[in-house]
N, C-alpha and C positions, 0 to 999 in steps of 0.2 A: 807643457801643453799636453792635455789628455786627449788621446784619440779613442773614439769608440772602437772597441774590439768587435769585429763582425761575429755574429752568432754562428756557432758551429752547425754544419749540415747535419740533419737528423740521420742517424744510422739506419732506421727503418726505411727512410726515403731512398737512400743509396741502395739498400738491399732490394727494395721494390723495383728500381730501375734495372738492376743487374738480372734479377730472377725473371722479371717480365720480358726483357729482351731475349733471355735464354729459354723462353716459354715453350720452344719446340720439344723440350724434354717432357712436356705434359705437366708433371707435378710442379715444375718451376713456374709455370703460368699461374697456377693457383696460388703459389707462394708470393708471386709478384703482386697479385691483387690483394692478398691478405696483408703483406707488408705495407703496401700503399695506403690501404684504409687505416691501418694502425698509425702510420706516419701522419696522415692528415688529421686524425683525432688528436695526436700528441702535439702537432704543430699549431693546431687551433688553440690548444691550452697554453702552450709555452711561447708561441710567437717566434719559434726558431726558423731556420732556413731549410729549404728542400721541398717546398710545396710542388714546384715544377717537376722535380725528380719523381715524387710520389705519383703525380698525375700521369707522367710518362710511363711509369711502371705498371700502373693500373690499366692504362690504355693498351700497352703491349701485351699484358697478360690476358686481357679480355679478347684481344684480337686472336691470340694463339688458341684460347679456349673455344673460339668459334671455328677457326681454320682447321684445327686438328681433327675433330670429328668429321668434317666435310671431306678432308683429304683421306681419312681412313675409309669412309664410305665409298669414295671414288675408286680407291685401290681395290677394295673387296669386290665392288661391282665389276671392275675390270677383270679380276681373276675369275669370278664366276662366269662372266660372259665368255671368257676364253674357253671354258669347258662346256659351254652350251652349243648346240648345233640344231638346225632343223632336223626333225626326225628322219627326213629324207636323206640326210647326210651321214647317218650312222651306218656302220658296216656289220656284217654277220659276226655274231658272238660279242658285239658290244652290249654292255649292260647300261640301263638308263633309269632315270627317275623322272616322274611328272611329265610323261609324254602325253600329248593330246593331239588329235589330228590337226595338222597345219601349224603346230606350235613348237617351240623349242623343247628339246629334251636334254636333261643334264646327263652327260656321259659320266658314268661312275665305274669304279672298279667292281668286278664281279665277286670279289672276296667279301664285301660287306653286304648288308641288306640293300635291295634295290627293287624297283617297281616292275621291271621287265627285262627281257633278253631278246635281242634281234636274232631271229631264226633264219631269215632270208631277206635279201634286198635285191631288187632287180630294176633295170632301167625301164621306164614307162614309155619314153618317146625320144625321138631325136632332137638335135639342137634347134631346129627350125619349126618344131611342132607347137602350135599355139596351145595355151592353157585350156583344157577341156571344160573347166568349171568344177566347183567344189564337189557337187553331188556325183557328177560323172567320174571324176578322179577317184573319189572314195569307193564307188561301186566297182570300178575296174580293179582297184587294189584288193578289195575284199574278195572278188572272184579269183584273182590271180593267187592270192595267199592261200585260199582254200584248195585250189588246184595243185599248187606247188607242195603244200604241206600234206595233201592226201597221200602223196608218194612217201613222204617221211613217216607218216603215222599209219598208213594202210597198205603200203607196198610189201614186197617180199622181204625186205630188210627193215620192216617197220619197227619203230620204237613206240611204246604206248604213251599217249599223252595222259599225264596224271589227271584224275577227275577234278582236282581243285584248280587246274590250269585252263586257260582259254587263249586261243590265238586271235590276235587283233591286227587288222590291216591299217596302216597309216599311209595316207597319200600326202604328197607335198601340197602346200597352199600356193596361191598365186605368186607370192613374194619369193618363196623358195624356188618355184618353177622358173621365174624370171632370172634368178641368180644361178641357174643351171643345175640346181639340185632336184633332179627329176626321178629319183628312185622311189619305187613303192617299197614299203618296209613292212615285214611281217614280224610282229612281236609276240612273245609268249609272256603272259601275266597271270597272276593269281586272280581267281574270281573275287576274292576279298583279301585284304592284307598285302603284305610284301613278300618277296622271295628272299629266303635266307641265303647268306653268302655261301659260295661253293668252296 
C-alpha cells in the first residue's frame, strides 16, 4: 500500500518565520519579509508546504518594521525632553540652545557651539503671586536684566560686553509659572550666529 509522502516544508518559509519573529534586531525583520515573499512565490510554483509559516514570518517582520522606528522615536524624544527645561529653570552659567521667551531651552555643554549663556537668574515672585501676564513679565525681566547687568558691564569691576553680543531677558510663561519656575533669566547671545565653545 503506497502512502503519499507529505511535501517537505519550504526552507524559505521556515527561515521567514524565524527571522520575522526575531525582527527586533532590525535587519532580521527585513529578512523575515524577504524570505516570506520568496517562500510564497516558490510555494505557488511547487505546491509545497509552509504557506502559513511564510505569512507568519511576513506579518511578524512587518510588525517589527513598524514598531522599531516608533520605539526609537519615543526613546530619542524622551532623552531630548530630559535635557529640555523652561528657560526659567536654567541656572547661571548654563549654556542653552533654541531659547525663546516662554519656551523650552535645550541645556547643552558650554564646550560645544551654543546659542546662549545664562548670565543671571533671579526669582520674580513668591509662591502665591499670580501670573502677571506675558507682556508684564517680559518687561519686568528686561528691566531687571538691564539693571543687574549694568553692574557687571559698567561697574567698577566691569567686564566689556563684546560688540557682537547682546543681553536678552527671558520671562517664564504661564505654564512655567504655574509649575513654580518663576525665575527671570538673563542670557547672553550673539547678534547673529552661535557662540563658539569655551
